N, C-alpha and C positions, 0 to 999 in steps of 0.2 A: 186509065192513066193515073199514075201514082203522084200523090201530092208531095211537094217539097216544102221544107220549112225555110223561111227567110227571116233574117234579122233586119228590121227596117229602123233606121235612125232618122229622126225628124228634128230639124233645127229651126226654131222660130227666131227671126231677127226683127226686133222692133227698133225704131229710130225716133229719137226725140231730141230736143235742145233744152238746155236749162241755163238761165242767166245766173251768173255767180261772180262775185267780186272777191279777188284775192291778190296777193302780192306777186304771184307767178303763175304761169299756166300749169305747171306740174302740181302745185299746191291746190289749185282750183279743181283739177282732175281728181286728185286724191280725196278732196272733200266730197265731191259728187259721188264717187265710188263708195265712200264710207256711208253716205246717206242712203244710197240704194241698197247696200249690203245690210244695213240695219233694218231697213224697211222690209227686205225679203225675209229676215229672221223672224219677224212678227207674222205668224201665219194667219192672223185674223184680218190683215190688210190686203187689199187687192192691188197688185202691181199694175194692172191695166189702167188704173186711174192716172198714171203718168203719161199715157200715150194718146189721149184725146180721140179715141175711137179709130185710130189709124189701123189699117190692115197690115199684119206682119209679112215679111218675106219668108216663104216656106222653102226650106232646102231639105230634100228627102233623098236618102241613099239606101240601097238594099244590097244585101249580100247573102249568099247561101249559108244557112246555119249548119255547120258540120257536126254539131253534137248529136249523138244518137240517143234516142229515148226508147 
């Protein structure tokens, strides 16, 4: 039986809440996104520290890889 190549995409969805005070909901969301983006840019920090040991939701899709090698 011949083996086929598949491209598998895995998406991890973590969920957490952050308390934040701001003048509007939009500004609060922008602040939190900016904090997380800056945190992710620093490769020495571990993003999992934000999620209190919760398990992520795993979404996995596969499709046949049409590239010939």
